[in-house]
Legacy VTK file of the C-alpha trace (Angstrom):
# vtk DataFile Version 3.0
C-alpha trace
ASCII
DATASET POLYDATA
POINTS 249 float
4.743 -16.946 -11.445
1.651 -15.059 -10.343
2.722 -11.617 -11.563
4.422 -12.506 -14.842
4.316 -9.713 -17.441
2.642 -7.303 -14.999
3.835 -3.892 -13.819
3.537 -3.013 -10.134
4.029 0.382 -8.512
4.840 0.261 -4.793
5.085 3.427 -2.723
7.308 3.546 0.357
9.256 0.700 -1.234
12.732 1.487 0.079
12.447 -0.456 3.334
10.116 -2.340 5.674
6.920 -3.761 4.231
7.421 -1.926 0.949
10.822 -3.515 0.398
9.457 -6.974 1.210
6.623 -6.412 -1.255
9.011 -5.224 -3.963
11.242 -8.286 -3.644
8.310 -10.700 -3.571
6.557 -9.171 -6.573
9.804 -9.203 -8.555
10.317 -12.873 -7.660
6.810 -13.527 -8.964
7.668 -12.039 -12.366
6.439 -8.458 -12.091
8.332 -5.422 -13.287
8.403 -3.377 -10.086
8.576 0.398 -9.819
9.939 1.226 -6.378
8.732 4.701 -5.390
9.977 6.522 -2.311
11.757 9.612 -0.990
14.562 7.561 0.557
16.540 7.511 -2.660
19.746 5.806 -1.488
17.907 2.852 0.046
15.513 2.601 -2.889
18.240 2.633 -5.519
20.255 0.054 -3.586
17.270 -2.302 -3.322
16.462 -1.799 -7.012
19.996 -2.802 -7.912
19.759 -5.884 -5.690
16.515 -6.973 -7.361
17.942 -6.535 -10.861
21.163 -8.341 -9.986
19.166 -11.284 -8.651
17.312 -11.683 -11.947
14.265 -9.521 -11.274
13.079 -6.438 -13.102
12.889 -3.181 -11.171
13.415 0.557 -11.415
13.447 3.336 -8.863
11.444 6.574 -9.021
11.610 9.445 -6.531
8.054 10.038 -5.346
6.695 12.190 -2.543
3.185 10.762 -2.203
1.847 14.067 -0.855
2.969 16.037 -3.926
0.480 15.916 -6.792
3.095 17.041 -9.306
5.199 13.992 -8.371
2.275 11.724 -9.201
1.794 13.482 -12.518
5.459 12.839 -13.352
5.108 9.215 -12.270
2.173 8.538 -14.572
3.827 10.443 -17.429
6.888 8.225 -16.981
4.729 5.100 -17.218
2.963 6.359 -20.344
6.181 7.439 -22.054
7.552 3.942 -21.598
4.323 2.418 -22.917
3.877 0.407 -19.741
0.500 -0.907 -18.611
0.113 -0.273 -14.893
-1.459 -3.422 -13.467
-1.013 -2.948 -9.724
-0.697 -0.073 -7.281
0.359 -0.809 -3.709
-0.263 2.294 -1.595
2.243 1.302 1.074
3.877 4.623 2.042
2.928 5.875 5.483
4.271 7.373 8.693
3.782 6.580 12.364
2.393 8.805 15.122
3.224 7.199 18.450
4.050 10.393 20.315
3.311 10.955 24.022
1.574 14.184 22.971
-1.729 12.730 21.795
-3.211 16.162 21.057
-0.398 17.534 18.913
-1.919 19.289 15.882
1.286 19.112 13.837
1.310 15.331 14.140
-2.345 15.228 13.114
-1.738 17.348 10.023
1.343 15.371 9.014
-0.126 11.881 9.290
-3.301 12.930 7.509
-1.222 14.439 4.715
0.976 11.394 4.170
-1.289 8.502 5.148
-4.568 9.783 3.707
-3.831 12.382 1.032
-0.978 10.223 -0.263
-3.269 7.229 -0.698
-5.957 9.341 -2.356
-3.509 10.836 -4.841
-2.175 7.375 -5.629
-5.657 6.140 -6.428
-6.535 9.302 -8.353
-3.650 8.970 -10.785
-3.222 5.206 -10.941
-6.904 4.339 -11.232
-7.049 6.936 -13.996
-4.256 5.102 -15.813
-5.885 1.716 -15.211
-9.173 2.936 -16.676
-7.329 3.667 -19.924
-5.862 0.165 -20.166
-8.698 -2.097 -19.084
-8.392 -2.527 -15.325
-6.017 -3.406 -12.551
-5.670 -3.932 -8.824
-5.088 -1.504 -5.966
-3.976 -2.597 -2.506
-3.969 0.039 0.217
-2.030 -0.539 3.427
-4.161 0.604 6.351
-3.709 -0.598 9.943
-5.483 -2.235 12.843
-5.483 1.353 14.152
-8.011 2.124 11.439
-10.432 -0.347 13.013
-9.980 -0.038 16.791
-8.924 2.644 19.269
-5.566 2.344 21.024
-4.427 4.248 24.086
-0.894 4.900 22.824
-1.693 5.935 19.225
-2.352 9.530 18.192
-5.974 9.899 17.081
-4.703 11.479 13.873
-2.991 8.206 12.951
-6.133 6.221 13.690
-8.146 8.740 11.698
-5.767 8.550 8.750
-5.879 4.759 8.626
-9.643 4.684 9.158
-9.950 7.040 6.202
-7.858 4.660 4.079
-10.195 1.824 5.039
-13.319 3.679 3.939
-11.765 5.257 0.856
-10.874 1.718 -0.170
-14.469 0.578 0.228
-15.719 3.561 -1.777
-13.238 3.064 -4.606
-13.973 -0.684 -4.701
-17.653 0.019 -5.322
-17.061 2.884 -7.732
-14.625 1.087 -10.050
-15.562 -2.594 -9.819
-17.463 -2.544 -13.104
-14.398 -1.079 -14.801
-12.337 -4.133 -13.876
-10.444 -2.452 -11.037
-10.274 -4.249 -7.698
-9.489 -2.179 -4.600
-8.649 -3.795 -1.265
-7.030 -2.790 2.012
-4.846 -4.645 4.492
-4.773 -3.866 8.214
-1.561 -5.090 9.881
-1.311 -5.226 13.651
1.906 -4.755 15.626
4.773 -4.744 13.143
8.511 -3.970 13.354
9.033 -0.256 14.118
8.745 2.171 11.214
11.550 4.654 10.613
9.203 7.371 11.900
8.238 5.490 15.075
8.970 7.141 18.397
7.394 5.692 21.529
6.442 2.366 19.924
10.046 1.743 18.873
11.165 1.458 22.492
11.788 -2.244 23.323
10.233 -1.984 26.769
7.129 -0.281 25.428
6.809 -2.927 22.714
6.677 -5.613 25.405
3.596 -3.878 26.783
2.079 -3.678 23.286
2.571 -7.398 22.734
0.558 -8.220 25.856
-2.546 -7.507 23.775
-1.416 -9.740 20.906
-2.689 -13.337 21.255
0.360 -14.804 19.476
2.669 -12.620 21.595
4.832 -11.587 18.645
5.055 -8.875 16.011
3.959 -9.513 12.470
6.584 -10.106 9.804
6.878 -7.838 6.783
6.961 -10.969 4.620
3.572 -12.028 5.991
2.046 -8.718 4.926
3.761 -8.942 1.535
2.208 -12.369 0.928
-1.255 -10.974 1.644
-0.624 -8.029 -0.690
0.541 -10.412 -3.421
-2.620 -12.498 -3.145
-4.923 -9.477 -3.391
-2.960 -7.994 -6.286
-2.805 -11.224 -8.268
-5.401 -12.936 -10.420
-5.872 -15.423 -7.561
-8.084 -12.776 -5.955
-10.083 -12.034 -9.106
-13.309 -13.467 -7.599
-15.791 -13.538 -10.523
-14.374 -10.710 -12.597
-15.559 -11.149 -16.171
-18.236 -13.686 -15.230
-21.940 -12.994 -15.197
-24.064 -14.782 -12.630
-27.780 -14.161 -12.096
-28.607 -13.103 -8.548
-31.802 -12.213 -6.733
-33.304 -8.892 -7.643
-32.289 -8.982 -11.274
-28.769 -7.715 -10.573
-25.767 -8.921 -12.526
-22.544 -9.662 -10.697
-19.385 -8.872 -12.611
LINES 1 250
249 0 1 2 3 4 5 6 7 8 9 10 11 12 13 14 15 16 17 18 19 20 21 22 23 24 25 26 27 28 29 30 31 32 33 34 35 36 37 38 39 40 41 42 43 44 45 46 47 48 49 50 51 52 53 54 55 56 57 58 59 60 61 62 63 64 65 66 67 68 69 70 71 72 73 74 75 76 77 78 79 80 81 82 83 84 85 86 87 88 89 90 91 92 93 94 95 96 97 98 99 100 101 102 103 104 105 106 107 108 109 110 111 112 113 114 115 116 117 118 119 120 121 122 123 124 125 126 127 128 129 130 131 132 133 134 135 136 137 138 139 140 141 142 143 144 145 146 147 148 149 150 151 152 153 154 155 156 157 158 159 160 161 162 163 164 165 166 167 168 169 170 171 172 173 174 175 176 177 178 179 180 181 182 183 184 185 186 187 188 189 190 191 192 193 194 195 196 197 198 199 200 201 202 203 204 205 206 207 208 209 210 211 212 213 214 215 216 217 218 219 220 221 222 223 224 225 226 227 228 229 230 231 232 233 234 235 236 237 238 239 240 241 242 243 244 245 246 247 248
């Protein structure tokens, strides 16, 4: 099992990609902390994981609230757990016909960008105390390309996640912390989806997808698992001479 004896914190874990990630990580031996604001769904999934032989617990977490993150990390420390993996999965959609709506802009930036930053702030801090770890941030294809039907605030929020990931990866690599991002394309509708949840509109969206189908949450979860696991360790801990007198670690 690739995650045996590791602890993984997954935000937005009550449904969708987060739920798929939680189940997969538990199956791979990790103790999983499911964090979300959808308490009923999260507690139900936690119970299912534990009943099936996995190890999981649920924690109410609003990713935009710094005090919630403080409580989360305090909980981990009080239980003497070593946080090995953070999956910044929580996010909201912004597929509204009103592409210039300022409220949508503020909301998606708050959840999708501030939430990811706070997750890294507190979890990287905890990982620094215990010798390293892995962070996987869920961005989007919208953070790479422009799309006619997506609010620019959503694209901006996911583009910010992409570049924050690159910054954190450089800043904490020598401390044994790997930071990566994943950029899914068209996926099943999120609970916050509006226009893109309409079946007829989704047919139009799929015209731009070469495989002519949506991605599966399990496919994303498998990619997250790889990046979070030691399989993606690259040359961590090794020292190889490279041109210019630099040392790769």
